[in-house]
Structure formats: C-alpha cells, structure tokens
gemmi code that builds the backbone of each chain (N, CA, C; Angstrom):
import gemmi

chains = {
    "A": [
        ("UNK", (0.703, -1.198, -0.120), (0.148, -0.085, -0.213), (1.252, 1.130, -0.074)),
        ("UNK", (0.418, 2.103, -1.377), (1.395, 2.874, -1.317), (0.401, 4.298, -0.407)),
        ("UNK", (1.681, 5.680, 0.818), (0.712, 6.420, 1.373), (1.501, 7.650, 1.239)),
        ("UNK", (0.767, 7.986, 1.342), (1.430, 9.843, 1.098), (1.379, 10.595, 2.342)),
        ("UNK", (1.642, 11.637, 2.546), (1.435, 12.918, 4.004), (1.511, 14.497, 3.226)),
        ("UNK", (0.966, 14.785, 3.375), (0.977, 16.280, 2.821), (1.109, 17.333, 4.593)),
        ("UNK", (0.854, 18.365, 4.052), (1.297, 19.650, 4.743), (2.068, 18.998, 6.590)),
        ("UNK", (1.428, 19.617, 7.581), (1.976, 19.043, 9.068), (1.629, 17.539, 8.799)),
        ("UNK", (0.382, 16.873, 8.266), (0.554, 15.356, 8.740), (2.843, 15.110, 8.498)),
        ("UNK", (3.060, 15.794, 7.553), (4.296, 15.291, 6.708), (4.899, 15.500, 7.708)),
        ("UNK", (4.978, 16.694, 8.332), (6.191, 17.287, 8.975), (6.073, 16.680, 10.505)),
        ("UNK", (4.766, 16.379, 10.993), (4.617, 15.490, 12.335), (4.962, 13.627, 11.804)),
        ("UNK", (4.732, 13.241, 11.219), (4.831, 11.976, 10.587), (6.790, 11.947, 10.272)),
        ("UNK", (7.305, 12.603, 9.578), (8.199, 12.909, 9.294), (8.619, 11.912, 7.533)),
        ("UNK", (7.643, 11.835, 7.182), (7.223, 10.681, 6.195), (6.979, 11.311, 5.172)),
        ("UNK", (7.042, 11.667, 4.014), (6.572, 12.226, 3.433), (5.642, 10.794, 2.086)),
        ("UNK", (6.180, 9.963, 1.906), (5.681, 8.597, 1.022), (6.256, 7.539, 1.629)),
        ("UNK", (5.704, 6.105, 1.703), (6.569, 4.760, 2.017), (5.683, 4.176, 1.202)),
        ("UNK", (5.911, 2.757, 0.944), (5.391, 1.368, 1.048), (5.335, 1.115, 2.491)),
        ("UNK", (3.862, 0.358, 2.752), (3.918, -0.594, 4.085), (2.441, -1.573, 3.588)),
        ("UNK", (2.656, -2.161, 4.666), (1.708, -3.545, 4.527), (1.051, -3.805, 5.355)),
        ("UNK", (-0.526, -3.139, 5.793), (-0.789, -3.285, 7.064), (-1.550, -4.753, 7.233)),
        ("UNK", (-1.731, -5.208, 8.192), (-2.432, -6.578, 8.581), (-4.002, -6.354, 7.295)),
        ("UNK", (-3.744, -7.773, 7.172), (-4.660, -8.214, 6.783), (-6.250, -7.691, 7.581)),
        ("UNK", (-6.372, -7.645, 8.094), (-7.862, -7.551, 8.407), (-8.556, -5.697, 8.596)),
        ("UNK", (-7.343, -5.036, 8.001), (-7.591, -3.962, 8.048), (-7.887, -3.302, 6.529)),
        ("UNK", (-9.485, -3.117, 6.484), (-9.951, -3.688, 4.638), (-10.585, -1.922, 4.730)),
        ("UNK", (-10.627, -0.867, 5.640), (-11.537, -0.064, 5.853), (-10.523, 1.200, 5.757)),
        ("UNK", (-10.947, 2.474, 5.368), (-10.067, 3.643, 5.473), (-10.494, 3.955, 7.622)),
        ("UNK", (-11.206, 3.640, 8.335), (-11.208, 3.581, 9.298), (-10.132, 2.793, 10.294)),
        ("UNK", (-10.439, 1.752, 9.903), (-9.461, 0.975, 10.508), (-7.754, 0.941, 10.283)),
        ("UNK", (-7.748, 1.802, 8.985), (-6.234, 2.286, 8.790), (-5.873, 3.123, 9.147)),
        ("UNK", (-6.849, 4.073, 10.189), (-6.839, 5.157, 10.590), (-6.288, 4.467, 11.691)),
        ("UNK", (-6.708, 3.630, 12.272), (-6.574, 3.336, 13.943), (-5.330, 2.882, 13.817)),
        ("UNK", (-4.785, 1.865, 12.729), (-3.998, 0.996, 12.677), (-2.805, 2.284, 12.905)),
        ("UNK", (-2.680, 3.342, 11.930), (-1.410, 4.578, 11.941), (-1.430, 5.406, 13.116)),
        ("UNK", (-2.983, 5.429, 13.751), (-2.189, 5.570, 15.670), (-1.682, 4.889, 16.505)),
        ("UNK", (-1.800, 3.755, 15.900), (-0.948, 2.827, 17.017), (0.629, 2.246, 16.075)),
        ("UNK", (0.605, 3.113, 15.287), (2.518, 2.993, 15.103), (3.640, 4.225, 15.692)),
        ("UNK", (3.450, 3.988, 16.775), (4.791, 4.913, 17.874), (3.755, 6.299, 17.438)),
        ("UNK", (5.315, 7.407, 18.419), (4.153, 8.680, 19.104), (4.316, 9.443, 17.937)),
        ("UNK", (5.401, 9.228, 17.154), (4.828, 10.607, 15.753), (3.551, 10.709, 14.942)),
        ("UNK", (2.853, 9.211, 14.517), (2.318, 8.708, 14.473), (0.309, 9.030, 15.367)),
        ("UNK", (1.194, 8.425, 16.591), (-0.059, 8.853, 17.257), (-0.881, 10.246, 17.551)),
        ("UNK", (0.459, 10.977, 17.452), (0.396, 12.468, 17.533), (-0.194, 12.631, 16.371)),
        ("UNK", (0.167, 12.503, 14.937), (-0.326, 13.078, 13.922), (-1.931, 13.013, 13.601)),
        ("UNK", (-1.913, 11.233, 14.163), (-3.479, 11.654, 14.128), (-4.661, 11.429, 15.016)),
        ("UNK", (-3.982, 12.193, 16.230), (-4.491, 12.038, 17.219), (-6.080, 12.870, 16.765)),
        ("UNK", (-6.156, 14.405, 15.958), (-7.707, 14.751, 15.674), (-7.948, 13.899, 14.863)),
        ("UNK", (-8.959, 13.112, 14.604), (-9.685, 12.828, 12.713), (-10.103, 14.075, 12.163)),
        ("UNK", (-10.610, 14.560, 13.205), (-11.770, 15.471, 12.404), (-11.003, 16.469, 11.897)),
        ("UNK", (-9.372, 16.762, 11.753), (-8.938, 17.291, 11.128), (-7.721, 17.227, 10.718)),
        ("UNK", (-8.289, 16.287, 9.957), (-8.215, 14.915, 8.831), (-8.424, 14.927, 7.502)),
        ("UNK", (-8.229, 14.461, 6.640), (-8.930, 14.400, 4.900), (-7.953, 12.952, 4.635)),
        ("UNK", (-8.677, 12.506, 3.978), (-7.892, 10.916, 3.379), (-8.411, 10.651, 2.116)),
        ("UNK", (-7.533, 10.591, 1.040), (-7.771, 10.351, -0.400), (-7.401, 8.585, -0.861)),
        ("UNK", (-8.452, 8.034, -1.545), (-8.006, 6.762, -1.723), (-8.002, 6.889, -3.383)),
        ("UNK", (-6.554, 6.538, -3.470), (-6.659, 6.866, -5.231), (-7.120, 7.939, -5.724)),
        ("UNK", (-6.505, 8.793, -5.196), (-6.640, 10.458, -5.258), (-8.509, 10.957, -5.804)),
        ("UNK", (-9.442, 10.082, -4.997), (-10.400, 10.618, -4.458), (-10.990, 10.793, -3.032)),
        ("UNK", (-11.174, 12.039, -2.660), (-11.802, 11.955, -1.032), (-12.435, 10.842, -0.599)),
        ("UNK", (-12.085, 10.197, 0.537), (-12.818, 8.901, 0.530), (-13.622, 9.555, 2.237)),
        ("UNK", (-14.198, 8.505, 2.621), (-15.046, 8.166, 4.348), (-14.274, 7.182, 5.174)),
        ("UNK", (-14.777, 7.260, 6.325), (-14.234, 5.919, 7.072), (-14.680, 4.852, 6.701)),
        ("UNK", (-16.111, 4.427, 5.677), (-16.004, 3.701, 5.355), (-16.189, 2.711, 3.791)),
        ("UNK", (-15.119, 4.085, 3.282), (-14.893, 3.591, 2.259), (-13.394, 2.529, 2.109)),
        ("UNK", (-13.489, 1.289, 1.808), (-12.505, 0.155, 1.369), (-11.107, 0.619, 1.372)),
        ("UNK", (-9.941, -0.171, 1.567), (-8.822, 0.176, 1.507), (-7.761, -1.532, 1.116)),
        ("UNK", (-7.368, -1.681, -0.169), (-6.816, -2.636, -0.593), (-5.374, -2.492, -1.251)),
        ("UNK", (-4.477, -3.584, -1.338), (-2.744, -3.587, -0.624), (-2.529, -2.829, -2.291)),
        ("UNK", (-3.010, -2.407, -3.349), (-2.024, -1.751, -4.338), (-3.462, -0.430, -4.455)),
        ("UNK", (-3.738, 0.602, -3.807), (-4.437, 1.209, -3.303), (-3.157, 2.875, -2.812)),
        ("UNK", (-3.241, 4.089, -3.279), (-2.394, 5.085, -2.724), (-3.317, 5.568, -1.828)),
        ("UNK", (-3.006, 6.028, -0.767), (-3.519, 6.299, 0.464), (-2.768, 7.601, 0.763)),
        ("UNK", (-3.813, 8.718, 0.640), (-3.286, 10.144, 1.075), (-3.981, 10.658, 2.038)),
        ("UNK", (-3.110, 10.801, 3.321), (-3.684, 11.528, 4.185), (-2.841, 13.182, 4.221)),
        ("UNK", (-4.285, 14.462, 4.914), (-3.403, 15.145, 4.405), (-4.161, 16.818, 5.691)),
        ("UNK", (-4.250, 17.780, 5.998), (-5.200, 18.821, 5.956), (-6.530, 18.808, 5.718)),
        ("UNK", (-7.552, 20.000, 6.444), (-8.782, 20.387, 5.346), (-7.783, 21.397, 4.484)),
        ("UNK", (-7.750, 20.999, 3.224), (-7.415, 22.100, 1.763), (-7.437, 23.829, 2.208)),
        ("UNK", (-6.047, 24.901, 1.908), (-5.857, 25.568, 2.088), (-5.925, 26.424, 0.719)),
        ("UNK", (-6.198, 26.089, -0.962), (-5.541, 26.472, -1.707), (-6.289, 27.554, -2.494)),
        ("UNK", (-6.193, 28.066, -3.733), (-7.134, 29.484, -3.906), (-6.481, 30.818, -3.572)),
    ],
    "B": [
        ("UNK", (-9.779, 24.354, -19.231), (-9.049, 23.621, -18.920), (-8.159, 24.109, -17.988)),
        ("UNK", (-7.108, 23.343, -17.819), (-6.765, 22.911, -16.169), (-5.391, 23.307, -16.292)),
        ("UNK", (-4.262, 23.770, -15.546), (-2.819, 24.684, -15.307), (-2.634, 24.040, -13.938)),
        ("UNK", (-1.641, 23.503, -13.388), (-0.893, 23.515, -12.329), (0.368, 23.534, -12.068)),
        ("UNK", (0.770, 24.706, -12.116), (2.382, 25.085, -12.603), (3.292, 25.917, -11.535)),
        ("UNK", (4.263, 25.666, -11.630), (4.863, 26.522, -10.517), (5.185, 28.063, -11.471)),
        ("UNK", (5.124, 28.596, -12.590), (5.391, 29.796, -13.438), (4.550, 30.626, -12.585)),
        ("UNK", (4.896, 31.997, -13.112), (3.921, 32.951, -13.656), (3.032, 32.851, -14.406)),
        ("UNK", (1.839, 33.497, -14.470), (1.043, 33.526, -15.848), (0.969, 34.754, -16.108)),
        ("UNK", (0.974, 35.355, -17.499), (0.331, 37.130, -17.706), (-0.828, 36.408, -18.290)),
        ("UNK", (-2.184, 37.455, -17.671), (-3.751, 37.452, -17.633), (-3.889, 37.552, -18.480)),
        ("UNK", (-3.054, 38.495, -19.891), (-3.881, 38.787, -20.835), (-3.203, 37.971, -21.902)),
        ("UNK", (-2.067, 37.451, -21.780), (-2.237, 36.763, -22.882), (-2.886, 34.731, -22.599)),
        ("UNK", (-3.221, 34.530, -21.601), (-4.128, 33.657, -20.970), (-5.825, 34.122, -21.589)),
        ("UNK", (-6.526, 35.569, -21.424), (-7.186, 35.535, -21.957), (-7.824, 35.694, -23.334)),
        ("UNK", (-6.127, 36.129, -24.429), (-6.360, 35.769, -25.625), (-6.518, 34.733, -26.520)),
        ("UNK", (-6.037, 34.011, -25.192), (-5.822, 32.410, -26.032), (-7.132, 31.728, -25.765)),
        ("UNK", (-7.863, 32.286, -24.525), (-8.804, 31.610, -24.308), (-10.435, 31.894, -24.880)),
        ("UNK", (-10.103, 32.943, -25.425), (-11.279, 33.715, -26.614), (-10.948, 33.679, -27.784)),
        ("UNK", (-9.761, 33.665, -28.357), (-9.201, 33.845, -29.592), (-10.138, 32.867, -31.033)),
        ("UNK", (-10.535, 33.410, -31.116), (-11.735, 32.783, -32.578), (-13.228, 32.619, -32.334)),
        ("UNK", (-13.447, 32.585, -31.017), (-14.252, 32.007, -30.775), (-15.521, 33.467, -30.455)),
        ("UNK", (-16.212, 33.822, -31.563), (-17.013, 34.834, -31.846), (-18.434, 35.043, -30.957)),
        ("UNK", (-18.513, 33.323, -30.169), (-19.988, 33.029, -29.276), (-19.915, 34.301, -27.856)),
        ("UNK", (-18.446, 34.135, -28.000), (-18.290, 34.757, -26.172), (-18.991, 36.347, -26.358)),
        ("UNK", (-19.505, 36.686, -25.681), (-19.986, 38.114, -25.060), (-19.196, 38.821, -24.010)),
        ("UNK", (-19.222, 37.368, -22.976), (-18.033, 38.374, -21.911), (-17.486, 37.114, -21.227)),
        ("UNK", (-16.394, 38.078, -20.146), (-15.817, 36.741, -19.446), (-15.515, 37.961, -18.145)),
        ("UNK", (-15.175, 36.129, -17.509), (-15.402, 36.972, -16.210), (-13.552, 36.279, -15.827)),
        ("UNK", (-12.490, 37.014, -14.885), (-11.823, 36.678, -14.226), (-11.744, 36.995, -12.821)),
        ("UNK", (-11.353, 35.780, -11.656), (-10.444, 36.150, -10.983), (-9.025, 35.651, -10.551)),
        ("UNK", (-8.817, 36.472, -9.978), (-6.844, 36.653, -9.635), (-6.571, 36.618, -8.231)),
        ("UNK", (-5.982, 35.719, -7.885), (-5.717, 35.579, -6.631), (-4.244, 36.208, -6.064)),
        ("UNK", (-4.284, 36.740, -5.264), (-2.706, 37.244, -4.772), (-2.109, 37.009, -3.502)),
        ("UNK", (-0.709, 36.699, -3.319), (-0.067, 36.579, -1.765), (-0.894, 37.993, -1.370)),
        ("UNK", (-1.051, 38.092, 0.041), (-1.533, 39.153, 0.626), (-0.232, 38.960, 1.750)),
        ("UNK", (0.480, 40.269, 2.703), (1.684, 40.624, 3.555), (1.045, 40.270, 4.811)),
        ("UNK", (-0.098, 39.961, 5.163), (-0.890, 39.943, 6.289), (-2.457, 39.004, 6.192)),
        ("UNK", (-1.869, 38.145, 7.413), (-2.720, 36.973, 7.601), (-2.756, 37.137, 9.952)),
        ("UNK", (-4.532, 37.232, 9.733), (-4.304, 37.188, 11.516), (-3.446, 37.374, 12.004)),
        ("UNK", (-3.281, 38.634, 11.775), (-2.417, 40.171, 12.397), (-0.606, 39.754, 12.629)),
        ("UNK", (-0.574, 38.788, 11.677), (0.782, 38.146, 11.619), (1.620, 39.047, 10.070)),
        ("UNK", (2.881, 39.140, 9.985), (3.320, 39.876, 8.783), (4.035, 38.414, 8.280)),
        ("UNK", (3.424, 38.153, 7.006), (3.824, 36.888, 5.962), (4.903, 37.390, 4.776)),
        ("UNK", (6.206, 37.296, 4.848), (7.305, 37.385, 3.632), (7.027, 36.156, 2.572)),
        ("UNK", (6.305, 35.418, 2.700), (6.246, 34.141, 2.134), (5.208, 33.523, 2.462)),
        ("UNK", (4.581, 32.558, 1.125), (4.150, 31.549, 1.621), (4.739, 30.254, 0.614)),
        ("UNK", (4.855, 28.588, 1.238), (5.096, 27.996, 0.355), (4.232, 27.584, -0.072)),
        ("UNK", (3.408, 27.176, -1.698), (2.064, 26.533, -1.609), (2.374, 24.759, -2.160)),
        ("UNK", (2.170, 23.407, -1.391), (2.009, 22.550, -1.538), (1.047, 21.462, -2.190)),
        ("UNK", (1.365, 20.805, -2.994), (0.108, 20.539, -3.783), (0.118, 19.145, -3.912)),
        ("UNK", (-0.925, 18.023, -4.031), (-0.825, 16.648, -3.860), (-1.029, 16.500, -5.579)),
        ("UNK", (0.164, 16.220, -6.568), (0.641, 15.641, -7.773), (-0.676, 14.895, -8.670)),
        ("UNK", (-1.250, 15.441, -9.301), (-2.424, 14.354, -10.062), (-3.827, 14.070, -9.878)),
        ("UNK", (-3.636, 13.898, -7.815), (-5.328, 14.527, -7.653), (-5.300, 15.968, -7.886)),
        ("UNK", (-4.712, 16.655, -7.356), (-4.771, 18.341, -8.139), (-5.515, 18.651, -9.326)),
        ("UNK", (-5.001, 17.804, -10.497), (-5.331, 17.671, -11.516), (-6.788, 17.211, -12.008)),
        ("UNK", (-7.214, 15.936, -11.273), (-7.762, 15.415, -11.540), (-9.037, 16.396, -10.494)),
        ("UNK", (-9.007, 16.793, -9.444), (-10.113, 17.015, -8.654), (-10.460, 18.579, -9.390)),
        ("UNK", (-9.487, 19.586, -10.376), (-9.706, 20.428, -10.889), (-10.512, 20.457, -11.963)),
        ("UNK", (-10.129, 19.422, -12.338), (-10.906, 19.035, -14.202), (-12.374, 18.883, -13.457)),
        ("UNK", (-12.817, 18.112, -12.624), (-13.701, 17.189, -11.812), (-14.941, 18.916, -11.744)),
        ("UNK", (-14.040, 19.623, -10.986), (-14.624, 20.924, -10.836), (-15.174, 21.853, -11.872)),
        ("UNK", (-14.077, 21.521, -13.129), (-14.353, 22.770, -14.295), (-15.518, 21.952, -14.990)),
        ("UNK", (-15.146, 20.578, -15.325), (-16.695, 19.644, -15.638), (-17.858, 20.078, -15.066)),
        ("UNK", (-17.788, 20.127, -13.660), (-18.834, 20.461, -12.909), (-19.999, 22.304, -13.519)),
        ("UNK", (-18.579, 22.930, -13.455), (-19.357, 24.457, -13.666), (-19.310, 24.118, -15.744)),
        ("UNK", (-19.213, 23.415, -16.426), (-19.211, 23.477, -17.736), (-20.868, 22.608, -17.861)),
        ("UNK", (-21.510, 21.806, -16.745), (-22.746, 21.189, -16.992), (-23.579, 21.901, -16.028)),
        ("UNK", (-23.253, 22.940, -15.409), (-24.160, 23.963, -15.015), (-24.708, 25.037, -15.641)),
        ("UNK", (-23.391, 25.416, -15.932), (-23.697, 26.842, -16.933), (-23.495, 26.911, -19.051)),
        ("UNK", (-23.911, 27.692, -19.194), (-23.568, 27.548, -20.554), (-21.869, 28.384, -21.275)),
        ("UNK", (-20.856, 27.518, -20.829), (-20.075, 28.608, -21.064), (-19.196, 27.510, -22.260)),
        ("UNK", (-19.119, 28.698, -22.676), (-18.014, 28.310, -24.418), (-16.496, 28.592, -23.888)),
        ("UNK", (-15.811, 28.624, -22.701), (-14.430, 28.012, -22.146), (-14.338, 28.253, -21.153)),
        ("UNK", (-13.521, 27.667, -20.275), (-12.898, 28.060, -19.049), (-11.501, 27.415, -18.887)),
        ("UNK", (-10.974, 28.291, -17.744), (-9.896, 27.861, -17.258), (-9.839, 28.079, -16.064)),
        ("UNK", (-8.799, 27.275, -15.565), (-8.045, 27.456, -13.741), (-6.498, 27.360, -14.154)),
        ("UNK", (-5.788, 28.233, -13.784), (-4.472, 28.011, -13.470), (-3.971, 28.423, -11.574)),
        ("UNK", (-3.114, 27.063, -11.248), (-2.920, 27.515, -9.827), (-1.692, 26.866, -9.704)),
        ("UNK", (-0.820, 28.427, -9.162), (0.546, 27.616, -8.739), (1.085, 27.316, -7.436)),
        ("UNK", (1.748, 26.620, -7.595), (2.289, 25.744, -6.282), (4.029, 26.560, -6.104)),
        ("UNK", (4.744, 25.912, -5.010), (6.130, 26.610, -4.595), (6.035, 27.610, -3.924)),
        ("UNK", (7.307, 28.137, -3.747), (7.060, 29.584, -3.021), (6.607, 30.565, -3.607)),
        ("UNK", (6.353, 31.960, -3.596), (5.865, 32.837, -3.887), (5.321, 33.995, -2.768)),
        ("UNK", (5.957, 35.439, -2.935), (6.169, 36.384, -2.595), (4.933, 37.242, -1.791)),
        ("UNK", (4.851, 38.354, -1.428), (3.459, 39.090, -1.324), (3.485, 40.132, -2.298)),
        ("UNK", (2.358, 39.939, -3.306), (1.893, 41.017, -4.427), (1.718, 39.756, -5.710)),
        ("UNK", (2.655, 37.818, -5.142), (2.514, 37.509, -6.814), (1.039, 36.663, -6.444)),
        ("UNK", (0.966, 36.363, -8.160), (-0.257, 35.701, -8.206), (-0.456, 33.905, -8.016)),
        ("UNK", (-1.367, 33.611, -7.234), (-1.690, 32.558, -7.118), (-2.421, 31.638, -7.939)),
        ("UNK", (-3.600, 32.100, -8.644), (-4.891, 31.540, -8.899), (-5.247, 32.136, -9.611)),
        ("UNK", (-5.457, 31.683, -11.486), (-7.038, 32.774, -12.169), (-7.812, 31.249, -12.661)),
        ("UNK", (-8.862, 32.242, -12.707), (-9.914, 31.272, -12.988), (-10.424, 32.516, -14.104)),
        ("UNK", (-10.860, 32.235, -15.416), (-11.395, 32.815, -16.028), (-12.843, 31.654, -16.704)),
        ("UNK", (-13.729, 32.604, -17.107), (-15.141, 31.570, -17.282), (-15.573, 32.780, -18.621)),
        ("UNK", (-15.858, 31.842, -19.628), (-16.475, 32.953, -21.021), (-17.679, 31.900, -21.552)),
        ("UNK", (-19.038, 33.302, -22.210), (-20.108, 32.662, -21.833), (-20.543, 33.666, -23.362)),
        ("UNK", (-21.669, 33.215, -23.748), (-22.318, 34.384, -24.676), (-23.181, 35.133, -24.088)),
        ("UNK", (-23.306, 35.378, -22.507), (-23.801, 36.711, -21.695), (-23.281, 36.206, -20.315)),
        ("UNK", (-23.038, 37.894, -19.759), (-22.561, 37.674, -18.851), (-22.835, 36.585, -17.649)),
        ("UNK", (-23.986, 36.521, -17.023), (-24.665, 35.943, -15.790), (-24.129, 34.885, -15.671)),
        ("UNK", (-23.871, 33.607, -17.002), (-23.199, 32.303, -16.663), (-22.212, 32.232, -16.472)),
        ("UNK", (-21.398, 33.829, -16.976), (-20.225, 33.835, -16.983), (-19.214, 34.493, -15.037)),
        ("UNK", (-20.164, 35.347, -14.765), (-19.848, 35.596, -13.655), (-19.770, 34.392, -12.474)),
        ("UNK", (-21.164, 34.021, -12.851), (-21.763, 33.147, -11.486), (-20.781, 31.586, -11.841)),
        ("UNK", (-20.302, 31.137, -13.039), (-19.312, 30.013, -13.111), (-18.309, 30.748, -12.423)),
        ("UNK", (-17.792, 31.278, -12.651), (-16.303, 31.934, -11.989), (-15.803, 31.691, -10.505)),
        ("UNK", (-17.608, 32.725, -10.066), (-17.238, 32.231, -8.669), (-17.481, 31.213, -8.103)),
        ("UNK", (-18.228, 30.501, -8.431), (-18.475, 28.611, -8.194), (-17.147, 28.412, -8.584)),
        ("UNK", (-16.510, 28.582, -9.953), (-15.416, 27.705, -9.633), (-14.360, 28.379, -8.198)),
        ("UNK", (-14.269, 29.160, -8.006), (-13.071, 29.434, -6.767), (-13.873, 28.848, -5.591)),
        ("UNK", (-15.389, 29.444, -5.489), (-15.585, 28.440, -4.132), (-14.274, 27.112, -4.152)),
        ("UNK", (-15.439, 26.439, -5.201), (-15.709, 25.444, -4.896), (-13.768, 24.414, -4.790)),
        ("UNK", (-12.784, 25.184, -5.566), (-11.682, 24.904, -5.706), (-10.692, 25.317, -3.942)),
        ("UNK", (-11.244, 26.361, -3.417), (-10.714, 26.275, -2.533), (-11.186, 25.439, -1.122)),
        ("UNK", (-12.447, 24.916, -1.502), (-12.281, 23.195, -0.570), (-12.367, 22.848, -1.374)),
        ("UNK", (-11.799, 22.181, -2.211), (-12.302, 20.507, -2.543), (-10.194, 20.103, -3.312)),
        ("UNK", (-9.763, 21.514, -4.050), (-8.534, 21.465, -4.663), (-7.360, 20.478, -3.355)),
        ("UNK", (-6.796, 20.291, -3.596), (-5.721, 19.452, -2.756), (-4.347, 20.894, -2.451)),
        ("UNK", (-4.480, 21.574, -2.112), (-3.733, 22.974, -1.822), (-3.337, 22.803, -0.470)),
        ("UNK", (-2.224, 22.666, 0.152), (-1.667, 23.776, 1.539), (-0.578, 25.017, 1.393)),
        ("UNK", (-1.194, 25.802, 2.083), (-0.202, 26.981, 2.578), (0.310, 26.949, 3.701)),
        ("UNK", (1.649, 27.443, 3.670), (2.876, 27.397, 4.595), (2.940, 29.082, 4.301)),
        ("UNK", (2.975, 29.277, 5.358), (2.985, 30.754, 5.516), (4.514, 31.133, 6.143)),
        ("UNK", (5.715, 32.129, 6.058), (6.525, 32.750, 6.487), (6.362, 33.646, 6.816)),
        ("UNK", (6.564, 33.746, 8.429), (6.337, 34.457, 9.096), (7.197, 34.880, 10.633)),
        ("UNK", (7.771, 35.911, 11.318), (8.594, 36.135, 12.072), (8.721, 35.540, 12.653)),
        ("UNK", (7.704, 34.601, 12.970), (7.829, 33.732, 14.352), (8.237, 32.332, 13.731)),
        ("UNK", (8.108, 31.665, 13.001), (8.669, 31.074, 11.531), (7.851, 30.628, 10.218)),
        ("UNK", (7.508, 28.862, 10.379), (6.935, 28.881, 9.614), (5.292, 27.972, 9.612)),
        ("UNK", (4.581, 28.684, 8.912), (2.940, 28.001, 9.500), (2.007, 27.424, 9.167)),
        ("UNK", (1.348, 26.626, 8.990), (0.353, 26.113, 8.209), (-0.854, 26.652, 8.316)),
        ("UNK", (-1.099, 27.390, 7.496), (-2.505, 27.907, 7.050), (-4.047, 27.044, 7.814)),
        ("UNK", (-4.967, 27.132, 8.209), (-5.828, 25.891, 9.008), (-6.736, 26.630, 7.805)),
        ("UNK", (-7.630, 25.590, 7.485), (-9.138, 26.652, 6.303), (-9.985, 27.048, 7.325)),
        ("UNK", (-10.577, 27.156, 6.409), (-12.017, 28.496, 7.247), (-13.071, 27.839, 6.419)),
        ("UNK", (-13.942, 27.986, 7.725), (-15.506, 27.300, 7.891), (-16.187, 28.281, 6.883)),
        ("UNK", (-15.424, 29.833, 6.584), (-16.477, 30.761, 5.879), (-16.224, 30.452, 4.275)),
        ("UNK", (-15.011, 29.408, 3.836), (-14.626, 29.284, 2.871), (-15.611, 27.992, 2.429)),
        ("UNK", (-15.933, 27.105, 3.513), (-16.523, 25.845, 3.257), (-18.325, 26.249, 3.106)),
        ("UNK", (-18.705, 27.444, 3.828), (-19.881, 28.266, 3.830), (-20.515, 29.161, 2.312)),
        ("UNK", (-19.098, 29.667, 2.242), (-19.419, 30.097, 0.537), (-19.391, 28.700, -0.916)),
        ("UNK", (-18.601, 27.795, -0.262), (-18.782, 26.405, -1.515), (-20.179, 25.768, -1.461)),
        ("UNK", (-20.429, 26.011, 0.289), (-21.911, 25.267, 0.198), (-23.469, 25.627, -0.224)),
        ("UNK", (-22.955, 27.381, -0.752), (-24.129, 27.574, -1.512), (-24.076, 27.358, -2.826)),
        ("UNK", (-23.794, 26.888, -3.121), (-23.703, 26.152, -4.557), (-24.602, 24.904, -4.704)),
        ("UNK", (-24.439, 24.431, -3.283), (-24.995, 23.300, -3.588), (-26.395, 23.196, -3.378)),
        ("UNK", (-26.855, 24.499, -2.835), (-28.300, 25.225, -2.667), (-28.841, 25.594, -3.647)),
        ("UNK", (-27.977, 26.341, -4.523), (-28.822, 27.723, -6.092), (-28.579, 26.995, -6.443)),
        ("UNK", (-29.687, 26.895, -7.277), (-29.397, 26.063, -8.916), (-29.152, 27.716, -9.211)),
        ("UNK", (-28.069, 27.336, -10.589), (-28.494, 28.391, -11.465), (-29.097, 28.574, -12.486)),
        ("UNK", (-29.284, 30.016, -13.097), (-30.257, 30.210, -13.915), (-29.272, 29.658, -15.823)),
        ("UNK", (-30.434, 29.269, -17.022), (-29.247, 28.612, -17.451), (-29.099, 29.572, -18.817)),
        ("UNK", (-29.296, 30.884, -18.333), (-29.058, 31.965, -19.203), (-28.404, 33.730, -18.200)),
    ],
}
model = gemmi.Model(1)
for chain_id, residues in chains.items():
    chain = gemmi.Chain(chain_id)
    for i, (resn, *xyz) in enumerate(residues, 1):
        res = gemmi.Residue()
        res.name, res.seqid = resn, gemmi.SeqId(i, " ")
        for name, pos in zip(("N", "CA", "C"), xyz):
            atom = gemmi.Atom()
            atom.name, atom.element = name, gemmi.Element(name[0])
            atom.pos, atom.b_iso = gemmi.Position(*pos), 0.0
            res.add_atom(atom)
        chain.add_residue(res)
    model.add_chain(chain)
structure = gemmi.Structure()
structure.add_model(model)
structure.setup_entities()
C-alpha cells in the first residue's frame, strides 16, 4: 500500500511517502486510521485528531467506511487551503 | 482547461488564448488571487504552496466539468501555482467565458469557491515566528456550500 502525507501530516510523521503492508484485517479507511495511530508516538500525534484529517484513496476523497486494498494509493492531509 | 504550474502567468495572454477565434463569447469573468502580506495579524514574508500532484489535476478537472455542466460556457480556465510565492504574486487564475455575462460571473464564482475547498493545496506561511500551516476557514466551506443549494439560471 502506497501512503502519502502532506502539509503538517508530513511534518509530524516525518514521512512524505512510504510503502507499507498493514495487517489483512485492515480493509476500511477507519481501520487504517486506527492502525496508523498505533504506529508510535509521531504517528499517534499526527493522527490524534481525526476531525482535522482528510483521506484520499486513489486520488478521490474517501470516508471512514470506504474500502482500502493492497495496491491502493492512500493520502493523508489536513483540510485544503488553496485558492 | 486546467494548468498546475510553478511559473507565473500573463493574464492578458491567457485571456487572448481563451477567447481567440470564438465569436460566440460575449463576456469573460476573471478572478485572480494574490499573495497578501498579512494574515491573522501576522506579517508574511512569503508562502509556499504544496500540492498533491495527480489528485490536484483530477479534482480541478472535476470542478471544471461541473461548471461546464451547470452553465452555458464557451470556455473556462483554471491556473493554480505551487511553490514559494511572495506578497503581491499571483496564485490562481479562474476565467470563464460565455455568450452572456450572468453565466460567466456565476461560473467563475462557483469555481473559485469550490476549488478552495476541494483542490488539494496547502499554504505554509513564513512569518517572523517561523513557518505556519494555514488552517482551513469555515467561511470558505460556507461559500462553497451555497452552490449546493442554488440552482443557477441557464442564461
């Protein structure tokens, strides 16, 4: 699974891009977020407030119940501030 | 058309390219966003716009298609820059061209409101206290939401 981090999610985790293999029981965005929170202090901090977080699966906005699979590109970022 | 680029843009040239040869166009609305030197009482020396290559283009295309679907546009253009920008520099251009002005005005307003809440860009401001990620504003969501409620007129 390819993971991307933007803005302060990147600063807090210290990662911009990585390839990871979450356990097989992680099949939804909400489960992936819970798994991320348990990956150590930096990830726990970055993923502490899920209301401040947006998730995209294969470059489309995703909600907690959306499916995730091994060959997906998942991105984590704060609410956008362009324009 | 969508352009995501580091370079600056020339509004006059973009306008000429957008409308050139199409004499059905009766009016064009342009919105240009600029970098300010103040935000929340902090002085800003520069800002860096980060984006998500791939998703940015995809989301801007979707927003642009939605505008084309809702209003009778002859042409539309979104240019959004990324990278480090200083106060006074151009960040974004939205241009909409239509036979009549109302569609051009409404579609331009819709595009800038929607891209502010959907296009994956993030602003890092440089202030005397260091770098600061800009927080999303509720007022931007409210501005975007009003386009969910209002059905535009067709002309």
